[in-house]
N, C-alpha and C positions, 0 to 999 in steps of 0.2 A: 504494500500500500504506500502510495506517495505521501510524503510528509509536507506539512505546510510550514514555510519559513516565516515565522511571526515577525522577525526583525526586518525581513525584506518588505513584508506588508506594511509595517509601521513606517518604514523609510519612504515607501511610495505614497502613503497617506500624508506624511509630513511634507513631501515635495508638492503634492497636489494642493495642500493647505496654504502653502506659501505663494502660490501663483496669483491669487487675488485676495485683496484685503477685505476684512469684515466691513470696513467703512465704504468700500467701493460697491459692495452688494447692497448695502443700505441706501446709498445714494441712487443706485440704479432703480431700486424698488420705488423710492419716493418720486423719481422722475417719471417712471412708468405710470404711476397712479395719476400724476398731475397732467401728463400729456394725453393719456388714453381715457381719463376720467372714469376709471374702473380698476379694481384690483386684478392682478393676473390670476388666472384659474389653474394654470399648469406650470409647475416648477421647470419642466423640460423646456417649454416654449420661452419662459422668462429668461432662463439661462442661455438658451440658443441665441436669442435676440441681443443679449448683452455680452456675448463672447466669453462666457466661462461655463464650466461644466456643472452638472448636478452634484458630482462628488465634492466640488469646491463649495457649492451652496450648503450642502448638508454637513460639511465640516464645521460650519458655524451655527446653522439653524436647522431644526428638525422639521419646520413647516413655515408657511407664510405667517401663521399666527405667532410663532416664536420670533420671527423677524420683526413683526409689529411691536411685540413686547420689548425687543431690543432697542427699537427706535425711542420708545418712551424712557427706557433705562438710560439711553445715551443723553437725552435731554436733562435727566436728573444729574448724571455724572458731570456733564459740562457745566451745569449750574454750580455744583460744589467746587469744581476747579476754578471757575471764574470768581466765585465769592472769596475763595482763599487767596486769590492773587492780591487782594487788598491787604496790605500789611497791618492795618488796624483791626481787621476782622476778628482775630483771636481775642481782642480786648473788648469786643462789643458785648452788650448785655444780651441775654437770651432772646429778648423781644426784638432787639436790633438785628440779631442773626436771622431770625425768622423773617423779618421784613426784607432783609437783603436777599434771602433765599427766594421769596416769592417775587420780588421785583425782577431779579435776574432770570428766574424760571420763565416768567411771562414775557420777558424781552426775547428769550430764545424761541418761545412759542410763536411770538409775533413774526420773527424772521422766517418761520416755517408755517405761517398761518394757513395758507392754501391747503397744505397737506393735512394739517390738524383738523381743519373744518371738514374736509372730505372724509377722512377716516373715522371721525366721530359721528358725523351726521349720516354716514352710511349705515351705522348701527342705530336703529330707531330707539332702542332701549338703553342708551348709553350710560344712564346712571344706575343700572342694575347689573352688577357683576360683569361689566365689560371686560372680557378676557385680556385684551391688550394692555389694560391698566394694572393688572395684578402685580407686576414687578414694581411699577411706580408706587403703588400703595405700600408695599413692604418697605421700600426705600424711604418714603416720606415718614412712615410711622417710626422707623428706626431713627431718622434724623430728629424727629420731635421727641422721642423717648430720651435720646442723649441730652437734649436741651433741658428737659424737666428733671432728669437725674442730676445734672449739674446744679440746678436751682435747689433741689432738695438737700444737697450736701451742705448748703449754707444755712439750713434751718435746723436748730437744735431740738425743737419739740416735734415729736412724731405727729401730733395733731395738725401741725402747720404744713406738713409735707403733702405734696400733690400726687394724685394717682397717675402713674406713668401710662397705664393702659387707657384710662379715660382721655388723658391729654393727647396721646398719640393717635387714638381713633378720632378725636375731635379735629386734629390737624388734617387728617385725611378727608373728613367730611367737609372741612373748610376748603381744601384743595378742589374738591368736586364742585362746591358752590362757586368758587372763584373761576373755575374753568368754564362753567355754564355762563356765568356773567360775562366773562371775556368774549365768549363766542357770540353773544348777543349785543356786545358793546358797539355802538355806532359813533361814539365820541371821537374827536380828533386825537390822533396819537394814543388812543385808548386811555385817555387821562382819567375817565371815570373808573376804570379798572384799578388804576393806581390808588385812587381815593378809597375804593372798597377794600383793597389790600391793607392799606394803613388802618382803616377803621376796624376791619375784621380781626387783624392781628392784635390790635390793642384790646378788642373785646375778649378774645379767647384767653389772653393773659390776665385780664382783669377779672374774668370769671373765676380764675384760680387764685386771685389775690384779694384785694380789699375793696375794690370799687366796681362790682359787676353791674349794678343797676344803671348807673350813669353811662357807662360805656355801651351797654347793650341798647339802651334807649337812643343814644346818639347814632349808633349804627342803624337801628330800625327806622329812625326818622329819615336818614339818607336814602334808604331803600324805598321808603314810601314816596319820597319826593321824586325819585327816579321813575317809579312806577306810574305816577300821576302826570309826569311831564309829557 
């Protein structure tokens, strides 16, 4: 019986993997969606038209769904990289760090607005377990959990410490709310989204601190004004 040379197979797989970058496949997918106004149905056809092989595609992604998740993860990773380029960022308060995160995140989404609007509006039920946002959800919950854990370290009394689980889940729900608001925002340069980011971040931190009512009412008044405008 012939034996399989595992080292040879691994070498071939490595060579194939290095021919095309993950970034190139992502860029090709986003361009396909925007130009054809529909998602590709066949991995074979998608690869054929973009001059790379199915093996190269599958070395990074198990499916188009996995690729879509990777795009959102990339938005998150780029946001964190850009935020940390600010030398003052490590010294920011937790509230300032979250503000920086959301401002940067939505700036990146704005640069890719056509793709984001298409891929989310293609899914009619975007706010209910949209599979492509699963990775983003875990990343944002982890980011928020780290912030609240840092805040808890400064509190000596256990009663004053904040729930990491509730705060991180709240941050994710806040992200979904901001995403929906940004998608519907018709203001110049999306300045209303910036206002909502500032007010919502202040509200979510105040809910866990000492002045929840004033902050939540202020935020609610803004949303009511926008709804009636």
